[in-house]
N, C-alpha and C positions, 0 to 999 in steps of 0.2 A: 910369420905366423902371427896372426892376429883374430882375438875372440869380438865378437859381436852380436847381437841379440841372439843370445845362448849358443852360439854356432861358433866351432875352433875353424879357423881356415888354416889349411897348411900348404905353401906350396917352394919351401926351400929345397932344390934339387939335394936327394942323400938322407933327408930325414925320418928316423924312425921313428913312429908312436908306438908308444907301450904303456902295459897297467903297472901302476906301482902302489899298491893296498888300495886305495881309494881317489889313486891322483892319475889323471894322464899325463905322460913324461913324454916333451918333444925333446929327442938328441940328434945332435948331429956330428961326428966325429966322436963317438963316446961322448960328449959334452954336454951337459941337461941345458936347451936353451927357453924351453916354458915349462913351466907345470902347473895345470890347474886340476881341481877339484872336478870329480866326473859327474859329480851329482848337480853343477853347474853348467852343464851342457847339454843341449837339445839335440844336437847333431853334429857331426866334424865331416870338413869340406877336404879333401888332400885334392892338390893339382901337380901332376906331374910324376917324377921319380922319388914318391913317397911312401916308405913300408910302413904300413900297419900290422902289428905283431898279433898271434892267433886268440893270446888271451884278450886280448883290448877288444877284438871284433866279439869274441864270444861274448864277451860282458855289455856291451853295446846293444847285441840282439838280443841278448835275457832281457835289458832294461826298456828295450823299445826305439834305443837310440840309434839314427841312420848315420852311417858312414858313407859317404858319397866319392867316387873316384873322377877325375877328368884329368884329361892327358894335358901334356904343357900347354898344347892351342884351345885348352879350356869346354875340347868336347866332351860329350857325358860318355862314360866306360862302363860304368857299373855302381849300382847301389847296395849296399848290404844292409840288411833289416829284419829286424822278428817278428813274429807273428800278431804283434798288435800296432802295424802301420795306420796311421790314417789318411794313406795316400790315395786310396777306392774313394774315402770320405770327400777329400778335397777335390779328386779329378770330377766327382759328382756336381759338387757345386760347381763347378768348374764349368760344367756341361749344361748347368740350369740355367747359370747368368748366361751364357752366349745365345741364348733364347730370345733374351734381349728382356731386361729388368730396369728398373732404377739403379740399382747399384754398379749391371755393368756401364751403365752410359755417366757414371759419374768416374769409374775406371778411364773409361776410354776420355775424358774430360782430362784426366791427371795424363795420361800420356800425352796429349796435344800439348796440355801447358808445357809440360817439360820441355817438349821439343823446342817450343815457340820460344820459351825464355832463354834455353840455352843457344839457340840459332840466334838472338839478340844478342848475349855476350858475345860472340865470335865476332859478329859486324862492330859492335862496340870497341871490341879490343883492334881489329884491324882498324877503324877509323882512329883511334889513340897512335898506333904505331906508321900509319902512313903519314910520308911528309907533304902530300899532295892537298893542299887545301879543298880542291872540287871533291875527290875522292871521299875526303873526310866527311862534307857537308853532308854527300851524297848515301855515305854506308848509314851515317846517324838519322838522317830521314827516315832509311828503309828502318831502321832499328825502333823507330817513333813509332810505324805504321804496324809494324808486330807488336809492339805492345799495345795500341789501343785496342787491336783484337784480343790481345791474351786478356784484355779485360771482361772480354765479353762471354770468354767461353765458359764461365758457371752458368750464367742465366739462357745457356742454348740446352734444350733439352729434347731436338733431334738430332740423330744419329748423322741422317746425309746432309745435315749441315753444318754439325761439326766436321765429317770429312770435306766438303765445302771450302772451310773456311781454314783449314789446316793444308788445302791444295793452293791456294791463293796464296800463301805465306811461304808456301815451296817455292812457288816461282817467284817471289819477291826475293827469298834469298839468295837462289840460285844467282839471280840476276847481278847480284852483284859478285859473284865470284871473280869476275877480271880483277875488280876494284882491291881483292883480298892478293893478288899476286903482284912482285914487283915488275915494273917497265922494261928491267933487263932480260927476262927470262924469254925464252924462243916461244913455250908452250901457252896457247889460250886457250877460252875457253868461250864454248859460242851459245851453251845451252845443253840442259841435263837431256841426254839420249840414254835410254837402258835396250837390252835384250834387241841387237848388239848396242854397245856403244862404239859412238862414230867419231871419239877423238883423245888424244891421249888422257886428257883431263878425267873426263867420263869412265875411260878404263882403267885408271887409277882409282877412282872413288868406288867403282865397281867392286873392283877385288879387296879393298879394304872394306868395303859393306860386308863382302863372304864371310872375310876373317872373322867381322865383328860379328855376323850371324850366328857362327860357329860359337862363339862365348855364350851368346845369349839364349842358345838350346841347350846348350849344358847347363847354365844358370838355371835355369827351369824345370829339367829334368833333375837337378839336383835336388829339387826340393819337391818333385813330386809332382807337379804341373804337367800338363800335354801341350806341348809347343805350339800343335796345331790346330787348338779349338781357341780362336782369339775373339776380340770382343771390336776393335776397330777395323783391323783387314778380315774380309769376308771369309768364308770356311771355300778351300778350294783342293781337291785330292794331292796329297804330296806339298802342299803348300804350309810352312810353320806358321801360321796365321798368329800364335801368342806370340813369338819370338819375334816377327815384324812388329808388333803392336809395341812390344818393352822398348826395341831397338831405334825406336822413335827417338826416344831423349835423347839417346849414345851417340846417334849419326853427329850431330856436329863434332861434338869434343873428342870423342875418339874416331872419327874418318876424315871429315871433309877438313878439319883444321891440321891433322896431320900431313891430308893429300897437298894442301897450300905450303905446309911448312917443308914437303921433301922438295917440290918446284922449285917454292924463294931460295933452299940452301944449294940447289942443283944437284941434289943428291938423285933426283930423277929428272931424265933428259928423254928429248927425243928418242935416242938410242935405244933405249929402252921398250921401246912399242914394235910393234908390229902388225900390218894391215893386210886382213884380208881381203880374196875376193867379194865384192859386195859391200865393201865400205866398211866393215867391223873392224874395230882396234884393241887390242888385246896389250898387255904387259907380257915381255919376254921372260925367258928362264932370268936371266939378269936382274930386270925390274922387278919378277916376284921376291927373288932373293933380298933385294933394298927393303920393298914393302914391309916384307915378311920380319926382319931383323928391327926395323924402326916399330912397327906396331906393337911388336914385344917390350921394345925399351920405353914405348908412351903407355905402355900397363903398367909400367914398375913406378910411374910419377906418383908422389904421394900429395893427396889433397886432404881437403877437411870434408868429409861427408855433410850435407848439407840440413839433414835431419838429425843425426846423432850428435854432430858434432866432433865427433873423433877424426882423428889421420886415419889413412888407408892409403893403399895402392889402389888407384883409378880403374885397377885391372880386376880387382875385387867388388867394386861397386854393383855390377850386373848382377853378383850373387846376393849382394844383400838387397838389391832391389827386387830379384823374385823372391826373396824370402816376407817381404814389405809384403809384395802382391799376393802371395798365398793368404796372407793374414787377412786382409781384405778381400778375399773370394768368400775364406771362411767364416768370419765372421760379421754379422750384421751391424751395421752401423760405426766401421771401421774402414775410415776413406785410405784410398792409395794417395801416396805421397811421391811423387817425382825425385828422381835426382835433379837439383838446379846447382848447375856449376858457378860457383862465383871466383 
């Protein structure tokens, strides 16, 4: 349970949230774990098997305070809100920005800056951890190339140029994937392939991206944004463009690094994959089970949020970033600040 940006996040299984006079009470096994004055809260987000009592729901609806329910995987289930919801205004502002404005360009700059910064952090960490001096030198060299482009982002005013810069650095980043894998593992990486993945590493990455995307969609819907209307990724029927936008800064730290760790620890091996006619490779049922458990455990890791300076589970960060994004969309002259992993 954590309170941040006037939002109470509750994900402890079996928690009961109830109203006690002017306070929200969180109980687990009839023991009070948290007490928050209700007037301090703008919204409540509950994840998994958390019960919100009817009196608390009614009070929040009356006051215009939103309650969002997500399942244990972070997928949006439903939202309770009263008649004074600002979601229609938020989505109207989002749709307006999606037509192409200076504000939307600044948001795109934030997404790409977050991705490049976090990618660089993962490469530097891998360089510190390897005992091979050649690998260390190569990893650090690519990290510096990414750093040079990171400095250019704020001066680029063309969306296509920003997309090109992101694509160039994605290629640099993935070209170092083998240098992050231990030489003793049997699995190797020949380059990023999608739709379908053509080797075990790509299959694992793609599956983890799918899990992460579900979390991001839930986070965006939880604050009232439309996951399909994005700024960096173009509009396409059925594609959650805004979720893909926001996911960029989380790919290196919540999916790629986890894939490397699972392979290096031999938790994922060649026996966890199945090859289909035509060359497509996918995780089998056992492999998916290993990846899901590891992903859920990774989300429980405690980090310090780069903007707030507060400690929180890393799985809550997408929900915090979605709220920061909503503020940047709603208000002029409010910049979107990406999550920077340190």
